[in-house]
All heavy atoms as an XYZ file, in Angstrom:
657
protein
N     180.335     36.257    136.368
C     181.093     37.247    137.076
C     181.930     38.038    136.070
O     182.596     37.476    135.217
C     181.993     36.580    138.115
C     182.860     37.532    138.856
S     183.819     36.655    140.090
C     184.292     38.014    141.070
N     181.895     39.344    136.189
C     182.666     40.214    135.318
C     184.030     40.469    135.925
O     184.120     40.874    137.094
C     181.924     41.534    135.073
C     180.582     41.270    134.383
C     182.773     42.501    134.257
C     179.706     42.477    134.253
N     185.061     40.225    135.175
C     186.418     40.460    135.656
C     186.837     41.878    135.323
O     186.633     42.353    134.206
C     187.381     39.470    135.001
O     188.687     39.737    135.419
N     187.387     42.577    136.311
C     187.829     43.946    136.084
C     189.330     43.965    135.859
O     190.079     43.123    136.357
C     187.509     44.813    137.292
C     186.034     44.980    137.541
C     185.779     45.828    138.767
O     186.617     45.938    139.654
N     184.625     46.445    138.816
N     189.776     44.952    135.101
C     191.194     45.149    134.891
C     191.796     45.843    136.106
O     191.092     46.555    136.809
C     191.430     46.002    133.628
C     190.975     45.379    132.320
C     191.138     46.393    131.193
C     191.757     44.112    132.031
N     193.107     45.670    136.339
C     193.740     46.380    137.450
C     193.598     47.884    137.287
O     193.469     48.399    136.179
C     195.214     45.976    137.342
C     195.244     44.793    136.462
C     194.034     44.862    135.596
N     193.624     48.581    138.401
C     193.565     50.017    138.416
C     194.974     50.568    138.550
O     195.785     50.017    139.288
C     192.702     50.499    139.587
C     191.315     49.928    139.597
C     190.632     50.198    140.912
O     190.738     51.264    141.468
N     189.925     49.193    141.403
N     195.285     51.645    137.869
C     196.614     52.241    137.920
C     196.515     53.697    138.353
O     195.613     54.415    137.968
C     197.294     52.177    136.542
C     197.556     50.792    136.070
C     196.662     50.135    135.235
C     198.699     50.114    136.481
C     196.909     48.853    134.806
C     198.955     48.833    136.058
C     198.060     48.188    135.204
N     197.488     54.114    139.141
C     197.639     55.517    139.523
C     199.076     55.899    139.167
O     200.023     55.190    139.528
C     197.416     55.742    141.029
C     197.709     57.169    141.421
C     195.992     55.332    141.416
N     199.233     56.990    138.424
C     200.570     57.423    138.012
C     200.844     58.822    138.537
O     199.976     59.696    138.481
C     200.666     57.449    136.466
O     200.341     56.160    135.973
C     202.056     57.831    136.009
N     202.041     59.010    139.075
C     202.479     60.327    139.539
C     203.765     60.694    138.795
O     204.609     59.812    138.558
C     202.773     60.300    141.037
C     201.571     60.021    141.871
S     201.820     59.950    143.682
C     203.478     60.337    143.965
N     203.924     61.942    138.434
C     205.116     62.403    137.741
C     205.732     63.554    138.538
O     205.012     64.443    138.994
C     204.810     62.891    136.331
C     204.254     61.840    135.448
N     205.025     60.824    134.925
C     203.001     61.640    134.989
C     204.255     60.039    134.184
N     203.023     60.508    134.210
N     207.067     63.560    138.661
C     207.790     64.687    139.250
C     208.364     65.495    138.104
O     208.910     64.932    137.156
C     208.898     64.187    140.163
N     208.232     66.793    138.193
C     208.761     67.673    137.157
C     209.604     68.771    137.807
O     209.292     69.208    138.901
C     207.627     68.303    136.357
C     206.791     67.271    135.614
C     205.772     67.919    134.692
N     204.935     66.916    134.079
C     205.246     66.197    133.015
N     206.422     66.363    132.432
N     204.411     65.309    132.502
N     210.651     69.181    137.117
C     211.476     70.267    137.621
C     210.776     71.598    137.299
O     209.708     71.641    136.691
C     212.903     70.206    137.084
C     212.994     70.389    135.596
O     212.056     70.876    134.934
N     214.120     69.994    135.007
N     211.412     72.706    137.695
C     210.786     74.028    137.493
C     210.581     74.371    136.035
O     209.743     75.192    135.700
C     211.621     75.107    138.179
O     212.921     75.128    137.631
N     211.338     73.718    135.125
C     211.162     73.941    133.681
C     210.096     73.059    133.064
O     209.832     73.141    131.869
N     209.480     72.183    133.873
C     208.416     71.329    133.368
C     208.881     69.991    132.841
O     208.080     69.179    132.402
N     210.192     69.726    132.891
C     210.729     68.465    132.414
C     210.473     67.360    133.444
O     210.724     67.550    134.643
C     212.237     68.563    132.146
O     212.464     69.601    131.195
C     212.813     67.244    131.633
N     209.963     66.214    132.979
C     209.722     65.105    133.883
C     211.043     64.551    134.389
O     211.934     64.228    133.600
C     208.928     64.006    133.188
C     208.593     62.846    134.091
C     207.726     61.817    133.427
O     206.806     62.166    132.681
N     208.008     60.566    133.666
N     211.182     64.424    135.720
C     212.418     63.914    136.309
C     212.199     62.637    137.104
O     213.142     62.076    137.654
C     213.088     64.980    137.195
C     212.139     65.453    138.295
C     213.570     66.140    136.352
C     212.783     66.396    139.305
N     210.979     62.164    137.157
C     210.707     60.914    137.856
C     209.232     60.554    137.728
O     208.399     61.403    137.414
N     208.941     59.270    137.980
C     207.555     58.837    137.966
C     207.368     57.642    138.884
O     208.313     56.907    139.169
C     207.099     58.490    136.551
O     207.800     57.362    136.068
N     206.141     57.490    139.325
C     205.743     56.327    140.106
C     204.406     55.836    139.556
O     203.526     56.631    139.242
C     205.574     56.670    141.586
C     206.883     56.868    142.289
C     206.689     57.116    143.779
O     206.028     58.064    144.160
N     207.268     56.258    144.587
N     204.292     54.514    139.436
C     203.047     53.901    138.980
C     202.639     52.869    140.036
O     203.426     52.004    140.405
C     203.203     53.207    137.597
C     201.912     52.535    137.190
C     203.676     54.193    136.567
N     201.414     52.991    140.509
C     200.849     52.055    141.490
C     199.750     51.264    140.811
O     198.920     51.827    140.115
C     200.271     52.820    142.673
C     201.277     53.678    143.411
C     201.417     55.015    143.091
C     202.065     53.135    144.405
C     202.335     55.815    143.762
C     202.992     53.921    145.080
C     203.122     55.245    144.768
O     204.020     56.036    145.421
N     199.726     49.960    141.049
C     198.690     49.095    140.495
C     197.909     48.481    141.659
O     198.499     48.007    142.637
C     199.339     47.997    139.664
O     198.351     47.097    139.185
N     196.583     48.505    141.520
C     195.688     47.968    142.551
C     194.800     46.891    141.971
O     194.429     46.947    140.804
C     194.791     49.101    143.105
C     195.580     50.181    143.794
C     196.117     51.256    143.082
C     195.808     50.140    145.160
C     196.844     52.245    143.705
C     196.548     51.126    145.794
C     197.048     52.189    145.071
O     197.783     53.159    145.696
N     194.439     45.906    142.800
C     193.549     44.851    142.341
C     192.099     45.278    142.548
O     191.818     46.402    142.964
C     193.874     43.522    143.025
C     193.679     43.552    144.527
O     193.047     44.487    145.058
O     194.158     42.611    145.193
N     191.176     44.360    142.290
C     189.743     44.673    142.403
C     189.300     44.954    143.832
O     188.248     45.535    144.052
C     188.904     43.536    141.828
C     189.082     43.416    140.330
O     189.440     44.371    139.674
N     188.846     42.229    139.807
N     190.113     44.542    144.818
C     189.813     44.801    146.233
C     190.506     46.083    146.702
O     190.583     46.338    147.899
C     190.249     43.616    147.086
N     191.040     46.856    145.751
C     191.753     48.108    146.046
C     193.011     47.900    146.897
O     193.408     48.773    147.651
C     190.839     49.138    146.731
C     189.759     49.637    145.796
O     190.030     49.703    144.571
O     188.662     49.961    146.257
N     193.640     46.733    146.754
C     194.889     46.456    147.440
C     196.042     46.739    146.496
O     196.014     46.355    145.327
C     194.953     44.990    147.890
C     193.878     44.642    148.886
C     193.805     43.164    149.135
O     193.869     42.369    148.193
N     193.650     42.779    150.383
N     197.067     47.391    147.014
C     198.247     47.695    146.220
C     198.934     46.374    145.843
O     199.254     45.567    146.708
C     199.219     48.567    147.032
C     200.513     48.946    146.369
C     200.273     49.822    145.152
C     201.423     49.654    147.369
N     199.103     46.125    144.557
C     199.736     44.884    144.103
C     201.127     45.097    143.540
O     201.955     44.209    143.593
C     198.873     44.169    143.048
O     198.643     45.060    141.946
C     197.543     43.724    143.626
N     201.395     46.312    143.000
C     202.733     46.573    142.501
C     203.014     48.070    142.483
O     202.095     48.896    142.471
C     202.949     45.970    141.098
O     202.105     46.631    140.163
N     204.289     48.373    142.482
C     204.747     49.761    142.467
C     205.988     49.811    141.579
O     206.870     48.970    141.699
C     205.082     50.194    143.894
C     205.639     51.567    144.036
C     205.990     51.889    145.479
O     205.735     51.059    146.378
O     206.520     52.971    145.709
N     206.053     50.768    140.699
C     207.192     50.995    139.824
C     207.636     52.414    139.992
O     206.819     53.348    139.893
C     206.819     50.716    138.363
C     207.859     51.093    137.308
C     209.103     50.231    137.443
C     207.259     50.964    135.932
N     208.913     52.631    140.262
C     209.425     53.965    140.499
C     210.664     54.204    139.662
O     211.498     53.326    139.504
C     209.772     54.113    141.990
O     210.252     55.397    142.259
N     210.785     55.429    139.108
C     211.959     55.794    138.309
C     212.367     57.234    138.610
O     211.593     58.032    139.117
C     211.654     55.697    136.800
O     210.620     56.608    136.456
C     211.265     54.297    136.384
N     213.612     57.531    138.244
C     214.103     58.907    138.311
C     214.214     59.435    139.719
O     214.786     58.810    140.607
N     213.671     60.621    139.942
C     213.759     61.321    141.198
C     213.244     60.518    142.386
O     213.660     60.717    143.508
C     213.000     62.656    141.087
C     213.326     63.620    142.187
O     214.485     63.907    142.443
N     212.298     64.139    142.843
N     212.339     59.588    142.146
C     211.761     58.751    143.203
C     212.626     57.536    143.528
O     212.304     56.772    144.436
C     210.374     58.267    142.819
C     209.338     59.350    142.701
C     208.827     59.712    141.466
C     208.878     60.023    143.821
C     207.861     60.707    141.359
C     207.923     61.016    143.721
C     207.417     61.349    142.487
O     206.471     62.333    142.376
N     213.713     57.322    142.787
C     214.492     56.092    142.911
C     214.071     55.120    141.823
O     213.018     55.290    141.214
N     214.878     54.130    141.573
C     214.570     53.157    140.525
C     214.358     51.783    141.144
O     215.321     51.150    141.556
C     215.694     53.110    139.491
C     215.829     54.412    138.747
O     214.894     54.885    138.141
N     217.007     55.021    138.832
N     213.111     51.349    141.236
C     212.827     50.041    141.796
C     211.446     49.555    141.362
O     210.617     50.331    140.890
C     212.935     50.058    143.319
C     211.891     50.917    144.004
C     210.679     50.392    144.392
C     212.139     52.254    144.262
C     209.728     51.175    144.999
C     211.201     53.051    144.880
C     210.001     52.507    145.250
O     209.064     53.282    145.864
N     211.258     48.272    141.562
C     209.956     47.620    141.384
C     209.578     46.981    142.713
O     210.463     46.508    143.445
C     210.019     46.496    140.335
C     210.308     47.017    138.966
O     209.694     47.961    138.517
N     211.252     46.389    138.280
N     208.329     46.921    143.012
C     207.868     46.247    144.222
C     206.566     45.509    143.909
O     205.761     45.988    143.107
C     207.639     47.248    145.353
N     206.402     44.358    144.523
C     205.133     43.624    144.382
C     204.671     43.237    145.789
O     205.480     43.045    146.708
C     205.301     42.396    143.506
O     206.246     41.505    144.050
N     203.363     43.093    145.947
C     202.768     42.827    147.248
C     201.754     41.713    147.121
O     201.026     41.638    146.131
C     202.068     44.092    147.779
C     202.990     45.283    147.835
C     203.094     46.148    146.750
C     203.772     45.529    148.946
C     203.930     47.233    146.789
C     204.636     46.612    148.994
C     204.714     47.470    147.915
N     201.696     40.832    148.115
C     200.743     39.726    148.131
C     199.884     39.768    149.380
O     200.316     40.270    150.434
N     198.674     39.230    149.291
C     197.709     39.279    150.377
C     197.079     37.913    150.597
O     196.990     37.097    149.667
C     196.605     40.297    150.063
C     197.155     41.687    149.839
C     197.599     42.084    148.578
C     197.258     42.576    150.881
C     198.110     43.354    148.359
C     197.791     43.847    150.694
C     198.213     44.228    149.430
O     198.732     45.462    149.232
N     196.637     37.648    151.825
C     195.940     36.393    152.086
C     194.449     36.550    151.802
O     194.008     37.626    151.360
C     196.203     35.906    153.525
C     195.637     36.813    154.589
O     194.811     37.691    154.334
N     196.095     36.626    155.829
N     193.666     35.512    152.051
C     192.237     35.533    151.721
C     191.454     36.537    152.575
O     190.350     36.931    152.211
C     191.636     34.138    151.887
O     191.770     33.711    153.242
N     192.041     37.000    153.671
C     191.398     38.010    154.516
C     191.805     39.426    154.098
O     191.388     40.404    154.695
C     191.745     37.780    155.982
C     191.137     36.498    156.518
C     191.517     36.177    157.941
N     191.562     37.351    158.799
C     192.358     37.439    159.873
N     193.153     36.463    160.205
N     192.338     38.533    160.621
N     192.657     39.530    153.075
C     193.077     40.831    152.590
C     194.231     41.437    153.365
O     194.517     42.623    153.228
N     194.910     40.623    154.168
C     196.050     41.107    154.945
C     197.345     40.913    154.168
O     197.545     39.867    153.527
C     196.127     40.369    156.290
C     194.898     40.513    157.193
C     195.018     39.602    158.402
C     194.724     41.970    157.615
N     198.216     41.880    154.232
C     199.500     41.817    153.537
C     200.306     40.615    154.033
O     200.490     40.430    155.238
C     200.283     43.110    153.792
C     201.656     43.208    153.137
C     201.513     43.289    151.626
C     202.383     44.445    153.658
N     200.776     39.766    153.119
C     201.564     38.598    153.491
C     202.999     38.661    152.987
O     203.871     38.020    153.536
C     200.923     37.296    152.990
O     200.754     37.380    151.566
C     199.574     37.060    153.660
N     203.240     39.398    151.885
C     204.608     39.500    151.409
C     204.836     40.782    150.619
O     203.910     41.351    150.053
C     205.025     38.262    150.593
C     204.186     38.094    149.359
O     204.243     38.899    148.455
N     203.406     37.034    149.316
N     206.097     41.181    150.630
C     206.547     42.370    149.911
C     207.888     42.001    149.274
O     208.750     41.449    149.933
C     206.736     43.538    150.881
C     207.462     44.708    150.289
C     207.842     45.738    151.349
O     207.938     45.388    152.532
O     208.063     46.883    150.962
N     208.024     42.273    148.002
C     209.248     41.959    147.282
C     209.692     43.197    146.516
O     209.021     43.609    145.571
C     209.007     40.791    146.346
C     210.269     40.330    145.655
O     211.338     40.888    145.824
N     210.136     39.293    144.844
N     210.810     43.797    146.935
C     211.346     44.983    146.252
C     212.639     44.602    145.550
O     213.467     43.916    146.100
C     211.620     46.113    147.252
C     210.391     46.681    147.857
C     210.689     47.888    148.727
N     209.465     48.407    149.291
C     208.725     49.331    148.720
N     209.090     49.870    147.586
N     207.598     49.739    149.282
N     212.783     45.085    144.332
C     213.992     44.811    143.570
C     214.711     46.103    143.226
O     214.143     47.180    143.314
C     213.645     44.067    142.259
O     212.778     44.884    141.484
C     212.997     42.734    142.531
N     215.935     45.993    142.842
C     216.799     47.069    142.371
C     217.237     47.981    143.507
O     218.302     47.840    144.038
C     216.149     47.878    141.227
O     215.654     46.968    140.258
C     217.160     48.784    140.545
N     216.406     48.947    143.916
C     216.764     49.900    144.971
C     216.502     49.256    146.327
O     215.383     48.966    146.687
C     215.964     51.185    144.827
C     216.232     52.193    145.898
C     217.426     52.879    145.928
C     215.298     52.449    146.856
C     217.658     53.817    146.916
C     215.517     53.388    147.848
C     216.715     54.064    147.884
N     217.549     49.019    147.110
C     217.440     48.371    148.407
C     216.589     47.108    148.328
O     215.492     47.031    148.872
C     216.874     49.335    149.457
C     217.750     50.516    149.761
S     217.087     51.681    150.961
C     216.888     50.665    152.380
N     217.082     46.066    147.598
C     216.300     44.833    147.455
C     215.826     44.278    148.790
O     216.608     44.199    149.732
C     217.265     43.877    146.759
C     218.280     44.751    146.133
C     218.392     45.973    147.001
N     214.570     43.943    148.860
C     213.974     43.478    150.116
C     212.916     42.432    149.811
O     212.146     42.570    148.878
C     213.272     44.661    150.844
O     214.195     45.711    151.014
C     212.723     44.236    152.162
N     212.918     41.375    150.620
C     211.818     40.422    150.597
C     211.330     40.301    152.030
O     212.084     39.896    152.917
C     212.253     39.046    150.060
C     212.711     39.166    148.620
C     211.099     38.041    150.197
C     213.274     37.894    148.050
N     210.102     40.698    152.288
C     209.509     40.609    153.613
C     208.289     39.707    153.571
O     207.514     39.747    152.629
C     209.059     41.994    154.114
C     210.229     42.894    154.419
O     211.175     42.486    155.061
N     210.158     44.132    153.975
N     208.138     38.898    154.624
C     206.944     38.072    154.807
C     206.277     38.509    156.098
O     206.960     38.843    157.065
C     207.293     36.594    154.852
O     207.846     36.179    153.644
N     204.952     38.467    156.121
C     204.208     38.887    157.293
C     203.244     37.793    157.727
O     202.664     37.116    156.894
C     203.399     40.149    156.984
C     204.252     41.314    156.527
C     204.541     41.484    155.174
C     204.782     42.217    157.430
C     205.316     42.543    154.748
C     205.556     43.279    157.009
C     205.826     43.444    155.667
N     203.111     37.624    159.033
C     202.122     36.698    159.587
C     201.324     37.446    160.632
O     201.746     38.497    161.132
C     202.802     35.465    160.178
O     203.607     35.838    161.288
N     200.154     36.906    160.991
C     199.260     37.589    161.913
C     198.815     36.623    162.994
O     198.520     35.463    162.727
C     198.038     38.118    161.146
C     198.439     39.117    160.073
C     198.827     38.697    158.815
C     198.472     40.477    160.360
C     199.226     39.609    157.849
C     198.864     41.397    159.407
C     199.236     40.958    158.152
O     199.641     41.860    157.199
N     198.785     37.118    164.233
C     198.362     36.286    165.349
C     197.013     36.723    165.910
O     196.619     36.324    166.990
C     199.408     36.285    166.457
C     199.595     37.649    167.099
O     198.869     38.602    166.746
O     200.497     37.774    167.954
N     196.290     37.559    165.197
C     195.000     38.037    165.640
C     195.076     39.395    166.304
O     194.075     40.088    166.438
N     196.267     39.779    166.754
C     196.414     41.069    167.430
C     197.194     42.070    166.598
O     196.836     43.226    166.520
C     197.134     40.874    168.760
S     196.184     39.900    169.940
N     198.261     41.626    166.011
C     199.107     42.550    165.258
C     199.939     41.772    164.223
O     200.133     40.577    164.366
C     200.032     43.322    166.171
C     200.960     42.432    166.988
C     201.785     43.212    167.998
O     201.272     44.184    168.575
O     202.947     42.836    168.194
N     200.409     42.463    163.188
C     201.237     41.785    162.190
C     202.666     41.544    162.720
O     203.165     42.286    163.560
C     201.258     42.777    161.022
C     200.983     44.100    161.646
C     200.141     43.848    162.844
N     203.280     40.503    162.226
C     204.659     40.162    162.570
C     205.447     40.007    161.292
O     205.073     39.242    160.412
C     204.736     38.878    163.379
C     204.035     38.973    164.684
N     204.593     39.543    165.783
C     202.781     38.611    165.036
C     203.732     39.513    166.791
N     202.619     38.942    166.361
N     206.539     40.763    161.160
C     207.391     40.647    159.980
C     208.381     39.522    160.224
O     208.983     39.419    161.272
C     208.126     41.955    159.742
C     208.844     41.940    158.407
C     209.418     43.279    158.083
N     210.824     43.204    158.387
C     211.635     44.244    158.381
N     211.181     45.435    158.136
N     212.900     44.103    158.649
N     208.518     38.669    159.238
C     209.447     37.543    159.314
C     210.606     37.836    158.400
O     210.432     37.976    157.189
C     208.763     36.250    158.894
C     207.543     35.934    159.723
C     206.695     34.851    159.120
O     206.779     34.541    157.937
N     205.835     34.255    159.922
N     211.805     37.955    158.949
C     212.996     38.236    158.129
C     213.674     36.941    157.722
O     213.588     35.950    158.309
C     213.993     39.081    158.911
C     213.419     40.470    159.161
O     212.776     41.024    158.251
O     213.640     41.006    160.253
């Protein structure tokens, strides 16, 4: 089995003079699931990581720095439930 490297998507915000004033970097795994997010400048300053179960459903979210948050999710077959 060939292991693939994570995929990254980067966005930059620039002012009217062309100076970069913020950036966001998204990292995805081989199943195209968002695994991490890094934001700076105009977008706010924070890191976030995301976890999934074997069915590919979001199970946790952990945000640091800007509005720190830890969320867990469970599923009952009909809809997701956030556990605080």
